[in-house]
C-alpha positions as CSV (number, residue, x, y, z in Angstrom):
1,M,-88.2,93.0,127.5
2,G,-90.3,96.0,127.2
3,V,-92.3,98.3,129.1
4,D,-96.6,96.5,128.7
5,A,-99.2,98.4,129.6
6,V,-101.7,96.6,131.8
7,L,-105.3,97.4,132.9
8,Y,-106.5,96.7,136.0
9,R,-110.3,97.0,137.4
10,Q,-110.1,98.0,141.2
11,V,-111.9,94.6,143.2
12,R,-113.6,96.3,145.9
13,A,-112.9,95.9,149.8
14,G,-115.0,94.1,151.9
15,P,-115.8,94.8,155.6
16,V,-112.7,93.0,156.7
17,R,-110.4,94.3,154.1
18,R,-109.1,97.7,154.5
19,R,-107.8,98.3,150.8
20,P,-109.0,97.4,147.7
21,S,-107.4,94.9,145.6
22,Y,-106.7,94.7,142.0
23,V,-106.9,92.6,139.0
24,S,-105.4,92.6,135.1
25,T,-108.3,92.8,133.0
26,D,-105.9,93.6,129.5
27,V,-102.4,93.5,128.5
28,V,-100.8,95.7,125.8
29,A,-97.5,93.8,125.8
30,D,-93.9,94.7,124.7
31,P,-92.3,91.8,123.7
32,H,-90.0,93.7,121.8
33,D,-89.4,97.0,123.0
34,V,-91.4,99.0,120.5
35,L,-93.0,101.6,123.2
36,L,-89.5,102.2,124.5
37,D,-88.1,102.9,121.3
38,L,-91.1,105.2,120.4
39,L,-90.6,107.1,124.2
40,K,-87.2,107.5,123.2
41,R,-88.5,110.0,120.1
42,V,-90.3,111.8,122.2
43,R,-88.4,111.8,125.4
44,G,-87.7,115.5,126.6
45,G,-89.6,117.6,124.3
46,G,-91.9,118.5,126.7
47,R,-95.0,117.0,125.0
48,T,-95.2,114.0,126.7
49,P,-94.5,114.8,130.4
50,L,-96.4,111.6,131.5
51,L,-94.8,109.3,129.0
52,D,-91.6,110.3,130.3
53,R,-91.6,109.3,133.9
54,I,-92.1,105.3,132.1
55,D,-89.5,103.8,134.0
56,P,-88.1,100.6,132.0
57,L,-87.7,99.3,135.1
58,G,-90.2,100.2,137.7
59,E,-94.2,100.9,137.3
60,L,-96.1,103.7,136.8
61,V,-99.5,104.0,137.5
62,V,-102.0,106.3,135.7
63,D,-105.3,106.2,137.0
64,V,-108.6,107.1,134.9
65,E,-108.1,110.6,136.3
66,G,-104.5,111.1,134.5
67,V,-106.2,108.7,131.3
68,P,-107.4,112.2,129.0
69,Q,-103.4,113.6,129.7
70,L,-102.3,110.0,128.7
71,L,-104.4,110.3,125.2
72,V,-103.4,113.7,123.9
73,E,-99.7,111.8,124.7
74,L,-100.3,109.1,122.5
75,R,-101.2,111.0,119.7
76,C,-97.7,112.6,120.3
77,L,-96.3,108.4,119.7
78,A,-98.9,108.4,117.1
79,E,-96.6,111.3,114.9
80,V,-93.5,109.9,115.3
81,A,-94.9,106.3,114.9
82,R,-93.2,104.8,111.5
83,A,-93.2,101.0,111.2
84,P,-96.6,99.2,111.2
85,A,-96.1,97.8,114.7
86,E,-95.1,101.0,116.3
87,V,-98.5,101.9,114.9
88,D,-100.5,99.2,116.0
89,Q,-99.0,99.7,119.0
90,V,-99.9,103.2,119.7
91,R,-103.6,102.1,118.5
92,R,-104.0,99.2,120.8
93,L,-102.4,101.5,123.6
94,D,-105.0,104.3,122.9
95,L,-107.9,101.5,123.0
96,L,-106.4,100.3,126.5
97,A,-106.9,104.0,127.3
98,R,-109.9,105.0,126.5
99,R,-111.0,101.5,128.1
100,C,-110.0,102.3,131.4
101,Q,-111.6,106.2,130.8
102,N,-115.0,104.7,130.6
103,S,-114.6,103.0,134.1
104,R,-114.5,104.9,137.0
105,D,-112.6,102.1,138.9
106,A,-109.6,101.7,136.8
107,E,-106.2,102.1,136.0
108,I,-103.3,101.1,133.4
109,R,-99.9,100.3,135.0
110,F,-96.7,100.8,132.7
111,E,-94.7,97.3,134.1
112,G,-91.2,97.5,133.8
113,D,-88.5,94.4,133.8
């Protein structure tokens, strides 16, 4: 049922914990496969190497350092978006990416089924 984009915020590890944990703070859901349909249109063209790695059955993590590349590639999706639902999906993903970019302790995970 699509690939959801989830913004996670890092919860700092305490003195006992070795690894930090994450908590989800926002989700751009894709119950109707809108993102997957857009990805099919741009995949393999060489303009979206990051988005090309999204797996509908897996997970792709984009940390704050990868967000500038993600924003560039989202513009490619915006170019092929036709229907209002597609335009809205790209807009919501762009807003999510900008929220991530403004936080040092965040990441976006594209989570497939």
